[in-house]
N, C-alpha and C positions, 0 to 999 in steps of 0.2 A: 743499938746505936753503932756498935762495932761493925755489924754486918753491913749496915747501910753505908757507913763511912768507907768500908773497904770496897764496896761496890762502886760508890761514887768515885773513889780514887782510881778504880780500874777503868772507869768510863772516860776519865778526863783526857787521856791520850786520843781516844776516838773523837771526842768533841773538838779537841784542838785540830785534829786532822780534817774533820769536816769543815771547821771554820776556815782553815787555810785553803781547802779545796773550793769552798764557796766564794772566798775572796778572790781566788785566782779566776774562777769562772766569771764573776762579776767584772773583774778588771779586764779580762779578755773580751767580754761582751761590750764593755764601754769603749775599748780601743777599736773594736770592729765597727761599731756604730759611728765613731769619730772618723775612721778611715773612709767608710762609705759616704758619710756626709761631705767629706772633703774631696774624695776621688770619684764619687759616683757620677756626677755630671760629665767629668772629663772622660771617664770610661765609656760613657754613652756616645761621646762626640768623636773619638778617634777615627772610627771607620769613615764618617762623613768628612772629617777634617783631612784625612789621608786622600780620599777621593777628590776633594776640592784641590788639594795640593797637586795631585797627579794631573788634574784637568788644566791647572794653571801652567804646569810644566809643559804639557803637550801643546798648549796654546802658543807658547813661546818657541817651541821646537820648529825648525824649518820643515816645510811639507816634504813628505817622502816621495817626491816626484823627480824622476831622472829624465832630463831632456838632452837630446843630442842635436844641436843646431848644425845643419849642413853648411859647408863652405859654399859661398855663392860665387860662381865663376861665370863672368860675362861672356867669355869666349865660347865656352861650352853652350851657354844659353843661346848664342847666335846660331849655332848649328842646329840646336834643338828647335828653335823658333821656325826654322825651315823644314826640318825633317818631321816634326810632329804635326805640321800643317797649320800652325798659327798664322803663317804668312798668307794663307788662302783668303782670309777675311781682314787681317790687319796689315797695314803697310808700315814699313820702317825705312827711313832714308829714301822715301819715294818708291820703294819696291814692295809689292804685295797687293792684296785685294783692298777694296774700299767699301766692302759691305758692312764693316764695323769700324770703330774708332781707330785712327792712326795711333801708333805707339811710339812716336818719336820722343827721345829722351828730353829734348829741350822744351817739350810741352809739359813735362812732368814737374811735380813739386821738387824743389831743390833737395829737400830732405824728406824721405818717405819711409814710413814703417812698412816693411814687406807684408806684414799680416793685414794691413789696411788694403793692400793691393789684392791679396787673396780674398778678403771680405767683398771687394768689388766684383771679383770673378764669381763669387758665390751668389751675389745678388743677381748677376746676369746668367747664372747657370742654365736655367730653362731655355733661354733663347740661344745660348751658345751650343748646348747639346742638340737642340733642334737643327741648327745650322750645320753642325758636324755630321749629323746623321743624313742630312740632305746632300751634303757635298761628298762625304766619305762612306756613307752607308752605316756608320757606327759612331759611337762616342769615342773621343780621344782620351786615352788614359795617361796619367802622369804619376811619377813617383814624387816624393817630397823633395828629393834632391834636384830633379828635373825642373820642378816649379821654381825652386830657389835660383837655379841658374838662369832660367828665362826671365825672372824678375830682375836679376842683376843686369842682363843684357838690355832689357827695356829701359833701364835707368842709366845706361852708360853711353853717352853721346859719342865718345871716341870709338868705342867698339862698334857702334851702329854704322859709322862711316866705312867700316870694313865689310859691311854686309853687301852682297851683290846677288844678282839673279842666278848665277852659276851654282850657288849653294842649294838651290831649291831642287829637290828630287823630281825626275821627269813625271812620275805618276801624280805628284801633287801639282806640278806645273799644268798638267792637262786639265785638272779640275778647277783651276783658277780662272776667274772671269777677267781679272784686271792685273796684269803683270807688265812692268816696264822697268827699264834702267833709269836711274836718276838723270834728268836732263835740265838745262837752264830753265825751261818752262815750268819746272816743278820746284824751283828753288824758293819761290815765295811760299809755296805750300809747306816746304821743309823749314822755313824760318831762317834760311841762309842766303847770303848773296851769291850770285853766280860765280863759280870757280873758287869759292872760299869756304872754309870750314868755320863752324861756330867756335869762338875762342873758348878754351877750357876754363 
């Protein structure tokens, strides 16, 4: 009995240590399971949630587009209208060809989006290019700024009254079928009374 008692007494510390260790392991396992049960779904969602948040943020961000709008100058457009050869087919203030629509400002809409004007040019592009090649042997090319200036001139009645045949280059004048200075006989066509300018 003495030997067994002594052996049992010697093993008690081992049993206590094992019991403590087992308890710690079980407690740790329980806490881990609880944590996984609570945090598991959230841990699975963050990537998608972050992506969704990023998409929302990007949706509200302004487009990364840089636009430089040219200054529209009607006076420059007046000289371009002549030098680029627009005047060969289009008349302004009674001066120019009549193979295409007159571009008198008083016949235009009071307020016009310049991009709408470009859209109209685009719709007529095949016919315009054909006419340009027939008259000049090639297509007329424009820069964005030149187009902007010509549109400004086409919509500026006051500037159009300063336009005259002396501004048309000789080489373009030769290719034109219909060029004349504004005379009283054309005032009805222009929408003005003889000797008077259209009020601003």
